[in-house]
N, C-alpha and C positions, 0 to 999 in steps of 0.2 A: 503494499498501500504505500503510496508517493504523497509528499507531503500538500499534494494539490487535495490530493482526498479527505485527509485531516482538516484542512482548510472546509472542504465542501462539508463536511459533515458538520463542524462547528456551524460554519455560517447557515445550515440548513435546519437545525433544530433554535437558532435564534439568538446565536450566542456568537459577539465581536469580542478581538482581542481589545484589550485596555490596553491604553499608554506605556503603563506600567508590567505589563504582559498578564496582567490577572483579567478572568472575565465575567461580564454583565450581563445576567440572565432577560429574556425579552419575558412577558407573560404569554404568549403562543407556542412556548415549546414545554407548557406541561404536559407529565403523562397521566393516563388514569388507571395504569394498571398497580395491585400490588399494596392498595391501602389497606389499613387496619380496622379494626372495627371502629375507632373514633374517625374514621375516614380521611387518615391523613397517613402518607406514604412511611414506612418504618424507615426510622432511626439506623446506621448502620457505624459499630464501632470497631474496628479490625486493630488486633494489637499483636504485633508480631515482634517476637523477641532476638534479639543475637547474640550465635553460639550453642544456646540449650536447647539438648537434644533429647528423645523421645524419653530415656531413661530417665530425665533429670527433673522428675515429678512423683511425688507421693504417689499419686493417683497410677500411674503406672509401674509401680512394685519397688519403687527406690524406698531401703529399709529405713536409709539414714534421713533424707532433706525434708525439711517442715514449706508443706508450700499448701496450707488449709484452703487457703482460697480460691487458688485454682482448682483444690480436688473438688472443692463444692459446686465450682462453674461445670467440671468435667461430668459429673451425677448430676446438675440438668439440664446437659447438652444432650446434643447429636455427635459422636463421637466418630470421626473418620481413620478408623484404625488402619488403614492402607493409603496415607496419606503422603504424597513426594513431594519434593522440591528441589531444587539445585544442590551442589553439594557446595557452597559456600556464598557469599553476602549478596552480590549484585546483581548475576545469574538469576538470583530466587525472584529479586524485588523486582527485576523487571518483569518478569515471567507472571508473578503476581500481579503487576500493573496494568497488565495487556493482552492475556490471558493468548501470548504469543510463546515458543519456546525462548527460552532468553537469547541464544545463537542467532533466530534473525530478527532481533531487536538490538543487534551490534554489541551485545553486550554477551562476552565470557572469561573477563578475568573482574577483578576486584581494583585493580589497578594501570596502568601503562595505554592509556585512553580507550582501554577495552571497558571501561565499564560506562561509561554513556551513553543514555537509552534514547538510538534513533530518532531525530525530530518528525519522522513520516508517521510514530507510532501515535497513536490514541490508547490515554489512560485512564484508568478506573476514576481516575479525578474529573476528567474531560467527562464524559459518560454521566457522571454523577449531577456535575455542574447544569451540562444539556438537560436535564430534567429537573432543574429548578431546587437541588439540594445545595446549601453551603457545605463546604469542605476545608477542612486543614488538616496537617500535618505537622508531627509535633515530634521530633527525636533525630531518627537516622533515615536520611535519603538515601544516599551513594550509586546514585545516578548521573550524577554530573553538580560542578557548583558554578559550573556560567554559562551565558544564555546561547541557546536555547534549551538547555537540559535543568535548569533547575524546576523546585517545584513550582515557584509561580508560575512558570511558562508552561506548565503541564495541568491544567486546572486548579492546584490549589489558590484557596481564597486566602487565608490563614498560614503561616508558617513559621515555625520556631524548631528549627532543627541546628545540629552539630555540620560542619564543614566534611568532607572527605566521608570514608568510610569509617572512621571513630574518633569517640572524643582524643587529642592530642595528635594526631596524624598532620603531614604537611600542611594539608589547604583549610586546617580549624585553626581556629584563632590562639594565636602563640601564648603557648604555659597553660594551658588548658590541662588540666587533669581530675575533672569529674567532679570537682567540688567548688561550689562560686566562680564559676565559668560564667565566659562572655561568648553566648551563641546568636544566633544569625534571627533576625524578628525581622519579618516582613521586610529584608534583605539589608536591614540594618544590624549592625553588631552590637547587642545588650549587655549591658553586667545583669546575674541573676544569683541569687541567694540560693546556695544548698544543693544537694547532689543531683546528680545529671537525671537519675530515674524521675526522680521527686520532682522535679522540674517539667519534666513531658506529663507525667501525669496531672501534675500544675496546671498547664497549660491545656492541655487535654478537656481537662472538666471546667474551665472557665468559658472555653470554647462553647462546650458543649450546652453549661446555662445561659451562655449566651444566646443560642440561637435555641432554647429548649420548646418555639413556638412553632418553628420550621422543618423539615424535615433534613437533617445533616449526615455526612459520610467525615467520621474520623477514623485517621490513619495513623497511629498511635504504637511507634516504632522505635525501639528502646536500643540505645548499642550496648546496654549489659542483657548477658553477663559475660560479653568478650574483652579480653586481654586491650591493655592490661587490667590486673585484678585488682583493682581499688574499690573498696567499698567501708561504712563505718565500721571501728571497732568491733561493737555490738551483736555484729552480723557473721563477722568472721569469727569473734566466741565461738559462737554456739554449734562450732564444728571444727575448733582447734583442740586436736589429741583425741580426737572421735575415732574410733573401728571406721576402717572401708567409706573414708572420706577421701578422693582423689586430690580437691583444693577447697581448702576451708575460704577462700575468699569468693571463689568462682558460687560454692553452695550460699555464701551470704548472700551474693549479689541476688543469687535466684529469688530467694527467700525475702531480700526487698521489694523484687518484682512481685511479689507477690501479697505482701502487703499492698502497696500501691493497687492492686485489681480489688482487693478486697476495697478500699478506699473509694474507687470506681462504680465498682456494684453497687455500694452503700450510696453512691451520689446518684445512680439511676435512678434505685429508688425513691431516694426523697425528692427528685424534681417530679417523679410520677410517670417518668420515662422507662421503668424496664419492662416490660408487657410489648413496647412498640418498639423497642430497638433489638434489632438484631449485634449481638455481641459475642465476635469471633477471638478466638485464640489461638495461636503458631506460632513456628519456629522457623527461623531460616534454613538451618541445615543443621546436620546431626553436630554433638558435643562437643565441644573443643577440648573442654578440660574437665568433665567429669569421668573419663575413665583414665587410669594408670592401670601401670602392672601391677598386678597383686590386687590390687583395687578397683572394681570393675562394677557398676549397675550401667547394661546400655542394652536393657530388652530382651536381651538373649541375644543380640545383634553383630553383626562383624562390623569393624570400622567406625569410624567418625570422622569429623568434619575434615571435607577432601576427599575423603573414598568413596569408589563406584560401587562398593556396596554397600549394604541397605542400612547399615545405623553412620552412614554420611550422607544420607540424603531423605526415608522416611523417619516422620517427623511427629509432633501432635497437632491434631485439628481438631476443635471443638468449635460449637455452633446453637449458641442458645438463641430461641423469639420466644419468649411465653405467650403472646398476646398475637401470634401466628397460628400456622397450619404444621407447625413441628413440635412434635412428640420428643421431648427430653428423654435423659437415660437411658440411652442405647447405642449401639454402637453398629455402625455404617461397614461393613469388610470389603466393600468393591473394591478393585484398585481408583484411586484418583488421585487427583493433583492440584499442584498452585495454578495453574492454566486454566484448571477449571472457573477458579474465586469467580471472575468477572461476568461469564454467562451465568452464573448461578445466580450472583448477585443482581442480573438486570432482569433473571424470571423473577426472584423475591419480592423486588421491589418497581416493578413494573416498570423500567427504565428503559427510551427509547435507545435501541441497537443500534452503533456507529454503520455507518452506508459504507459499504466496501470492504468490510471490516470480517475475514473469515479465521475465527477463531481454531488454535491448536484444540484449547480447552472444547471442554463440551460441558451444559448447564447440567449440575445435581440434584435440579427441584426433583424430580420424581422420585430419587433416592429417598430424598433428605422428606417429601411429604406423605408415602408410599412405603410401610413395613414389608409388605409381600410384592413389588416390582422384581421384574427378575429382569438384570440389568444385561445389558449389551457385552459380547466379548470384546473388550480393546488393547490395544499395545501402547505404551506410552517408552516414552524415552529418556535418558538424562547423562551426560558427560561430562566431566569436570576439566577444562582445557587449561585454565590460569598460562597461556603462552600467547605471543603475540601471534602469530597465526596457527590455526586448530588442526590439528592432528588427526587422521582418521583412525580410532578404533580408542583414540588415548581416554584411559578412565571412563570407561563408558558401562552404560545397563541398559537391554534391553528387558523389559518390563511387560510380563500379564499377570492375572490374577493366581497364576500356578508358578510361573517359570521369570527364573531372571537369564538373561545370556550377559555374561560381563566380558569387558575386552574382547569381543568378537569368537572366545573360544572357551572360556570359563560356563557348565550350564548349572543351574539350583535349581532345584524342585522348593519353591520357597515354604509351601505347605508342610510339607515332610521335615525340610533343613531351613530352618527359619535363619540358621547361624551359617548358613552357608559354608559349609564343611566338605561336603563331597560334591566334587567336580559330576558330574556324569553325561557329561556331553555324547563319550563315546558309546551310551547305551542309548541313545536317542538324537541319531544324525538329522532325521526329518524335523525335530524339533528348531535344532539349530539352524538349522538351511533358512526354516521360514519365519526364526527371529534375526537372521544374519541379512537374510531382501525386504525384514523392515525397515533396519538399519542403513542399509545400504540405501533405499528411496528416503528417507529422512537426510541420510547426509548429503545426498545429489540435490536436494532443495535448499537446503540450508546455506552449504556450500557457496550460491552465489553471492553471498553478499560479504564473505572472508576478505573480498581485497578491498571493500569501502569502507571509509572513515567517518566516524561522526566529528563535524568539525565546529569547534567552538567559533562560535562566530566576534568579530571584532569590529568596531567602528557604527554599532546599533545604540539607537537612542534608547535602546530596553537596556544595557550595561555597558556604562563608559563613566571610568573607564574601566579595564577586565583586569582582573588579578590571576594569571595565570601561575601555577604550580607543578612542579615536576611529579609530580603524582602523577600526572596525565601524559609525560613522555610516553612518546612510543619507541621503546631500547630496551633490551634486557635485563639490565640493571635499572631498578628504581628507585631516588630516595625517595619512599614516599609518606616518609612520617617526620615528628620535628627532629629523634634522635641522628638520621643520615645528614640532617642541617650541620645540626649541632658538630657531628663529627668532620664533617667537611667530603662526605664520601664522593670519591671522583668517578664520575661520571656524567654523562650526556645524553639529550634523546632530542625528538621533535615533537612538537608540538602540531596535530592538526588542525588547522584555521581557515575559516571563511574572511574574507573583508567585505562586508555589507557594502560600501561604499566607496569612491574614488576620494582620495581627501589625503590630509597631511597626517601622519600620527607621530605620536611621540611613545619612545619605546624605555622603560624604566630598567635595567637590568639588576637584580639583588643576591645578593646571598640570604640576607634576613629580609623577613618581611618589614612590613609598612609599624606596625606595632611594635617592634622590639627597637627598627630604625639605628643599627649600628653598623660601624664599618665594613665595607666586604671582609676585609683580611682577619677581622677582630674575634674572638675566641668570647664564647660569651657561657657561665654558667662552669658544666664541666666537659665542655665541647675543644673544637681543634681553630687553631688559626689558619688562615692558609695563605699563600702569594697570589697575587693577579695582579699583574703590571700591565695587559691588556683586554680591554672587552670587544669583542667581537658579536655582530648582529645579523642573522642570514634571514632573508624571506623574501619571495617572489624572486625577482632577478633584483634584488637589493642584497648586498654584502658590504657592508663596513664595519670600520675597525676603529677606535680610541686608547689612547694610554687614559691608565686609571691611577690616578692621585693616590697617594697612600691612606689619607683619611678618607678618601669617596664613600658613600654611604649607597650610591649608585652610580651605574654609565650609564648614560639619559642619550639617545639618538633621535633625532627628526627624520623623520623621509617620506616620500612620496608616494604612495602606493593606488594601485587599481582594484577595482573590484574583483574577486572570485576567490577559489579556493588553494590552497599552498601550503606550505610548511614554512616555521618559526621556530629557529634554532639558534641559538646562542653560544659562547665562550667565557671563561675567567681563565689566562693563559697566565704562565711567570715566566720568566726571563730563564727557566729550567728547559722549558717546556711543557710541565705540566700542565693539563687542562680540566675543565671541569663545565658543568655547564652553569647558567644564572639558577639557583633554583624557584627565586621568582623573579615574574617579570606584569611590570604593571603597564600596559597600552590603554592610550585614549588618543581620541580622535581629535584631532584641534578643529 
């Protein structure tokens, strides 16, 4: 689906892009489907946590972790017990937001310019907004920090997020450490008090209360329990010294999430919204720190975050709607996935389906509303690439309700062997052949986009100036976090960019972001000083250099550029010939 199709969808349902990138709703786009008993369409609160696995919940049999509120939600919900996502963060989020396999959207990594959601995609927020919903995101986006990839460019009205893939990563505000941090609120940096997870839930609940009289979509996406494993001591102490605890801080972060889930559910009830709100809880991949050699609880699965085995991508998914036609307290064991969520919500809420969009997923409404429905046989696929150019069969799984074909050669009967210990490929050649054929067709379809880039746009009124960070370099070694910047990591790569219009542009090449504002060669905190005597900028047909004074905070160039797609690369070089890229570049159309 091209960018023109996305624009046609938004225009067709009465949405117009405002100057700030937000969308305004015209009365003509109201949908009549999916109304509650009160005649109001259901609200949706979608909660997704980061790096929490299927086994990191008490209700799934973990004997140590304390998650009483999530356990209660589990008891009240329809549980999708064979629900799959991608094995890592950005790919899962791109698929969840679009109903498309992640690689189709341009996302197959968490860094390296491959975590940017293709601008042609219609997002879940676009769809809700098109049907008159107020939309908000609170926490982690991880699908791009610049126009046209930011959440405010993709259908969200209210935006409270950290930058990059986690608090403290390179694109995030410098020095953020989970406590009393500075986050982006509707495009502007703002200082907040408290622990990051508490901040996201506080923001979400304010949004919910402010929009209680109209339908809303609240996307509450915590960065916890992703590393670094930082949490208040009282949560960490709950698990220190206990048997079978692989990481006390990780478990403590989950218990803090659980407390916030309790606050959220209490708030919905107090506002009289509990019955008319679809509340969904899920996670973005397998556990990152919930298993360790000798200390394992992974619900009997093999693998963890990043793995092609079920432990890497089978996750919790609870769906509760007390006032709808969903009877809670039961399991749905059919094979389902993140790509099903958007078509399912379109069906449950009576939303307008995007014109010209063919989902890879399918609506699960019949499964959710009918205990006895006989579901169709389906094949789903997942892979973990995390490289610049995808490789065929790399860390892949082809899935049916019964089978898992892993890496194109290992076959497991998941019903008889949920731990994926017994490879029975040799005994079932016809099954292997059938699943390999499904993968080949899938790969041929997806591979059409492998050579395409998702370009950050510079020179647009939507974002001027633009702050670029090496997190999005196309290169094998990426300085994606603040630690790499402090250490002066010697690496370089290019940004894929699109110059929106002809004009004169200013490029400020920096080692440190503006909020730090130290000399290029300076060391801060426990970091390393670097040498830099020359700076170089290359973009389109422009290739310019200049000396770097000893105390310079930035090397600034002003150049004339023509509109079009191109590459941007920078260099800081010293007298010995050692070189690295500028980790931060501020680009301004003059």
